[in-house]
C-alpha positions in Angstrom: -12.5 45.8 10.0 -11.7 45.2 6.3 -8.1 44.5 7.1 -9.0 42.0 9.8 -11.4 40.2 7.5 -8.8 40.1 4.8 -6.2 38.5 7.2 -8.8 35.9 8.3 -9.6 35.0 4.7 -6.0 34.7 3.8 -5.3 32.4 6.7 -8.2 30.1 5.9 -7.2 30.0 2.2 -3.6 29.0 3.2 -4.9 26.5 5.7 -7.2 24.9 3.0 -4.2 24.7 0.7 -2.3 22.9 3.4 -5.1 20.4 3.8 -5.3 19.8 0.1 -1.5 19.1 -0.1 -1.9 16.7 2.8 -4.6 14.7 1.0 -7.9 16.2 2.1 -10.1 17.1 -0.9 -10.8 20.8 -0.3 -12.2 22.8 -3.2 -12.7 26.5 -3.8 -16.4 26.2 -2.8 -15.5 24.7 0.6 -13.1 27.6 1.2 -15.8 30.1 0.5 -18.2 28.2 2.8 -15.5 28.2 5.5 -14.9 31.9 5.4 -18.7 32.6 5.6 -19.1 30.1 8.4 -16.4 31.8 10.4 -17.9 35.2 9.8 -21.3 34.0 10.9 -20.2 32.0 14.0 -17.4 34.4 15.0 -14.1 33.4 16.7 -14.8 33.2 20.4 -12.1 30.7 21.2 -9.8 28.1 19.7 -12.5 25.3 19.9 -15.1 27.4 18.1 -12.7 27.9 15.2 -11.7 24.2 15.2 -15.2 22.8 15.0 -16.4 25.5 12.5 -13.6 24.6 10.0 -14.0 20.9 10.9 -17.7 21.0 9.9 -16.9 22.4 6.5 -13.6 20.6 5.5 -14.0 17.1 7.0 -16.4 14.9 5.1 -14.9 11.4 5.7 -13.7 9.6 8.8 -10.2 9.1 7.5 -9.7 12.9 7.0 -10.1 13.6 10.8 -6.6 12.7 11.6 -5.1 14.9 8.9 -7.3 17.9 9.8 -6.5 17.5 13.5 -2.8 17.5 12.9 -2.9 20.3 10.4 -5.0 22.5 12.8 -2.7 21.8 15.7 0.3 23.0 13.8 -1.3 25.8 11.8 -3.5 27.5 14.4 -1.5 27.7 17.5 -2.3 30.2 20.2 1.1 31.9 19.7 0.1 33.0 16.3 0.7 31.9 12.7 3.9 33.9 12.1 5.6 32.6 15.2 4.6 29.0 14.4 5.9 29.2 10.9 9.2 30.6 12.2 9.4 27.7 14.7 8.8 25.1 12.0 11.4 26.5 9.5 14.1 27.3 12.1 16.3 24.7 13.8 15.4 23.8 17.4 17.3 22.0 20.0 16.3 18.3 20.5 14.1 17.6 23.6 15.8 16.2 26.7 13.1 13.8 27.5 11.9 10.7 25.6 10.8 11.6 22.0 7.1 11.8 21.4 5.6 9.0 19.3 4.7 10.3 15.8 1.0 10.6 15.1 -0.8 9.2 12.1 -0.8 11.8 9.3 1.9 13.9 10.8 4.4 13.2 8.0 2.0 14.3 5.3 1.0 17.5 7.1 4.6 18.4 7.5 5.2 17.8 3.8 2.2 20.0 3.0 3.7 22.9 5.0 7.0 22.3 3.2 5.3 22.3 -0.2 3.6 25.7 0.6 7.0 27.1 1.5 8.6 25.9 -1.7 5.7 27.2 -3.7 6.2 30.7 -2.3 9.9 30.5 -3.0 9.3 29.3 -6.5 7.0 32.2 -7.3 9.8 34.7 -6.4 12.7 32.7 -7.9 14.0 33.8 -11.3 13.4 31.5 -14.2 16.5 29.6 -15.4 16.6 27.4 -18.5 18.6 24.2 -18.2 19.6 21.9 -21.1 18.7 18.4 -19.8 19.5 16.4 -23.0 22.4 14.6 -21.4 21.0 14.2 -17.8 19.5 11.0 -16.4 15.9 11.1 -15.1 15.6 10.9 -11.4 12.5 8.8 -11.8 14.4 6.2 -13.8 17.1 6.0 -11.1 14.5 5.6 -8.4 12.9 2.6 -10.2 16.0 0.5 -10.0 17.4 1.8 -6.6 17.5 -0.6 -3.7 15.0 0.1 -0.9 17.7 -0.2 1.7 19.8 2.5 0.0 17.1 5.1 -0.4 17.1 8.4 1.4 14.1 9.6 3.4 12.9 11.7 0.5 13.3 8.8 -1.9 11.4 6.5 0.4 8.5 8.9 0.4 8.5 9.0 -3.4 8.7 5.2 -3.4 5.7 4.9 -1.1 3.6 7.1 -3.5 4.7 5.0 -6.5 3.8 1.7 -4.7 0.4 3.1 -3.8 -0.3 4.0 -7.4 0.6 0.6 -8.9 -2.5 -1.0 -10.4 -3.1 -4.7 -9.6 -5.8 -6.1 -11.9 -5.4 -9.8 -11.1 -5.7 -12.4 -13.8 -9.1 -14.1 -13.8 -9.8 -17.8 -13.2 -12.7 -19.7 -14.7 -15.3 -21.2 -12.4 -17.6 -24.2 -12.8 -20.7 -22.0 -12.4 -22.2 -20.9 -15.8 -23.5 -17.4 -16.3 -25.5 -15.8 -19.2 -23.4 -14.6 -22.1 -23.7 -13.1 -25.6 -21.9 -16.1 -27.2 -20.7 -19.6 -26.2 -22.7 -22.7 -25.5 -26.5 -22.7 -26.0 -28.5 -22.4 -22.8 -31.5 -24.7 -23.4 -33.5 -23.5 -20.3 -33.2 -19.7 -21.1 -33.8 -20.4 -24.8 -37.1 -22.3 -24.0 -38.3 -19.6 -21.7 -37.7 -16.9 -24.2 -39.5 -19.0 -26.9 -42.5 -19.5 -24.7 -42.8 -15.8 -24.1 -43.2 -15.3 -27.8 -45.8 -18.0 -28.1 -43.3 -20.6 -29.5 -43.1 -19.0 -32.9 -39.7 -17.3 -32.4 -36.7 -19.1 -31.0 -34.2 -16.6 -29.7 -31.1 -18.6 -28.8 -29.6 -17.8 -25.4 -26.0 -18.6 -24.5 -23.9 -19.3 -21.4 -20.3 -19.5 -20.4 -18.2 -20.3 -17.3 -18.1 -17.4 -14.8 -14.8 -15.7 -14.1 -13.4 -14.0 -11.0 -10.2 -12.6 -9.7 -8.4 -15.0 -7.4 -7.9 -14.0 -3.7 -4.5 -12.7 -2.7 -2.7 -13.8 0.5 0.6 -12.2 1.6 3.0 -13.7 4.2 5.6 -11.1 5.0 8.7 -11.5 7.0 9.4 -8.7 9.5 12.7 -9.9 11.0 15.7 -7.6 11.3 17.1 -8.4 7.8 13.7 -7.8 6.2 12.2 -4.8 8.1 13.4 -2.2 5.6 11.7 -4.0 2.7 8.6 -5.1 4.7 7.6 -1.5 5.7 7.6 -0.3 2.1 5.8 -3.4 0.8 3.1 -2.8 3.4 2.2 0.4 1.5 1.8 -1.7 -1.7 -0.4 -4.2 0.2 -2.4 -1.4 1.7 -3.1 0.1 -1.7 -4.2 -3.4 -3.0 -6.4 -3.9 0.1 -8.1 -0.6 -0.5 -9.3 -1.7 -4.0 -10.2 -5.3 -3.2 -11.8 -7.1 -0.2 -10.3 -10.5 -0.9 -6.8 -9.7 0.3 -5.3 -11.1 3.5 -2.0 -10.1 5.0 0.1 -11.8 7.7 3.3 -10.8 9.3 5.7 -13.2 10.9 9.0 -13.1 12.8 9.1 -15.4 15.7 5.3 -15.6 15.7 2.4 -15.1 13.2 0.2 -12.0 13.3 -2.8 -11.2 11.1 -2.9 -7.5 10.1 -5.6 -7.7 7.5 -8.0 -5.6 9.6 -5.4 -2.9 10.2 -4.5 -2.6 6.5 -8.2 -2.0 5.7 -8.0 1.4 7.4 -8.3 4.2 4.8 -5.4 6.3 5.9 -2.0 4.6 5.2 -0.2 6.2 8.1 -3.0 5.1 10.5 -2.9 1.6 9.0 0.8 1.1 9.4 0.8 2.5 12.9 -1.9 0.0 13.8 0.2 -2.8 12.3 3.3 -1.7 14.4 1.2 -1.6 17.6 -0.3 -5.1 16.9 3.0 -6.8 16.2 5.5 -7.5 19.1 8.3 -9.2 17.2 9.2 -6.5 14.6 12.9 -6.5 13.6 13.6 -9.5 15.7 14.5 -13.1 14.8 12.7 -15.3 12.4 11.2 -18.8 12.5 9.7 -19.5 9.1 8.7 -23.1 9.7 6.9 -22.3 12.9 5.1 -19.4 11.3 4.0 -21.5 8.3 2.9 -24.3 10.7 0.7 -21.8 12.6 -0.7 -20.5 9.3 -1.4 -23.9 7.8 -3.1 -25.1 11.0 -5.2 -22.1 12.0 -5.7 -19.9 8.9 -5.4 -22.0 5.7 -9.0 -23.2 5.7 -10.2 -19.6 6.3 -8.3 -17.7 3.7 -7.1 -20.2 1.2 -10.5 -20.9 -0.4 -11.2 -19.9 -4.0 -7.8 -20.8 -5.4 -5.8 -17.9 -4.1 -2.3 -16.6 -5.0 0.1 -16.6 -2.1 3.0 -14.1 -1.8 5.7 -15.3 0.5 8.0 -12.4 1.3 11.2 -13.5 3.1 14.9 -14.0 2.6 14.8 -17.7 3.6 17.3 -17.4 6.4 15.8 -20.0 8.8 16.5 -21.2 12.3 14.2 -24.2 12.4 15.0 -27.6 10.9 15.0 -28.0 7.2 12.6 -31.0 7.4 9.9 -29.0 9.2 10.3 -26.1 6.7 10.1 -28.4 3.6 7.0 -30.1 5.1 5.2 -26.8 5.8 6.1 -25.3 2.4 4.8 -28.4 0.7 1.5 -28.2 2.6 1.2 -24.5 1.7 1.9 -25.1 -1.9 -0.8 -27.8 -2.2 -3.4 -25.5 -0.6 -3.1 -22.6 -3.1 -3.3 -22.1 -6.8 0.0 -20.2 -7.1 2.9 -19.7 -4.7 5.3 -16.8 -5.4 8.4 -16.4 -3.3 9.7 -12.8 -3.2 13.3 -12.6 -1.9 15.3 -9.4 -1.6 18.6 -11.4 -1.7 18.2 -11.7 -5.5 19.4 -8.1 -5.8 22.9 -9.5 -5.6 24.3 -10.6 -8.9 26.4 -13.3 -7.4 23.5 -14.8 -5.3 23.5 -18.6 -5.1 21.0 -20.9 -3.5 23.4 -22.5 -1.1 21.6 -22.0 2.2 19.8 -25.1 3.5 16.6 -23.1 4.2 16.5 -21.7 0.7 17.1 -25.1 -0.9 14.4 -26.6 1.2 11.8 -24.0 0.1 12.6 -23.7 -3.6 11.1 -27.0 -4.8 7.7 -26.0 -3.4 7.3 -22.5 -5.1 6.0 -21.7 -8.6 8.0 -18.5 -9.0 11.1 -17.0 -7.4 11.4 -13.2 -7.8 13.3 -10.2 -6.4 11.5 -7.6 -4.4 14.1 -5.0 -3.6 13.1 -2.1 -5.8 10.2 -0.4 -7.6 11.2 -2.1 -10.8 11.0 -5.5 -9.1 7.5 -4.7 -7.7 6.4 -3.6 -11.2 7.7 -6.9 -12.5 5.6 -8.7 -9.9 2.5 -6.7 -10.8 3.0 -7.7 -14.5 3.3 -11.4 -13.5 0.1 -11.2 -11.3 -1.8 -9.6 -14.2 -0.9 -12.6 -16.5 1.9 -10.8 -18.4 4.8 -13.1 -17.8 8.2 -11.3 -17.8 11.5 -12.5 -19.2 13.1 -12.5 -15.7 15.6 -15.4 -15.3 14.9 -15.6 -11.6 11.2 -16.4 -12.1 11.8 -20.1 -12.5 12.9 -21.7 -9.2 14.1 -24.9 -10.9 16.9 -22.9 -12.6 18.4 -22.0 -9.2 18.3 -25.6 -8.0 20.1 -26.8 -11.2 22.9 -24.4 -10.7 23.8 -26.0 -7.4 23.3 -29.6 -8.5 
């Protein structure tokens, strides 16, 4: 009986470690509670074990997906050892259509791999390496193009994009609020004096209120932009999780509002919902038509409060240049700041010769690259008010080169 209890305890501990690696906050106290709950309730069948552990480990709605996927992989009816051997050994590909990946499946698989590497690391002999003349992999990842990254590097890039802080620069409002210094507030000063009987005059001050401007993102999801758009959606998901005044639109041949999908807590679930709600992913692009749809139906709803607009596209347009210039001008007049993010700037010999690009450049405030983590970090610095020394930030310089 003691041996059986020890095996159950070990399995629950390893299962909790897998959940923690996948992103579910499971502490030692929860592991102890789970072991006691299983001992009290007993293991009658698979469902009893599922809901017993679910009641202890799952405390938020967004953790259900990760728990369900981890439980499905870890506690199969065939047994834990057979399942681990099936995961770590190569298997033949299925003959039928591949099953659509579930939300949270990637992180659960990475958690199993992390546990495997941890066990191997404990038994591996310690080797000292002199790294004086080596280059940091993190530094190489910062400047590497998104389109040239491996699957492992893309996962690291997603984590880096999700951790980037975006404390937007504040704008001054016309409304005045109480302050410790500034202009004298006669009304509050008189009220404070009347409370003291008029003998003491305690000066009260006021100053203009400040707030962070809203952020609106218009992201191109055509075939030439899909690799960059998917990674940038992780960045926009992290920004949306911290702030409520963020609106995201995707466009290819049509415009789609994915703001509600990106507000989901789990990033895998959010991006899966975006993919299901968009029908023109990796297709053609019609920038002028998408901007016309946005200016006509959405500008008055989301462009209030002097927002900053991020236009993420390569500028390769099929519509006429006159329509594109007109819609860009209308968008520029409706926002406080229009920033164009173009991955084509990754090429050193890039020149603004395309008619679509030349039609858009006069109506943007900044022209920046968005092909790497370093470029996104440069964008974050610009949004926080710290202007960088990037030569591509000024769109007028690109127009002068072709004049």
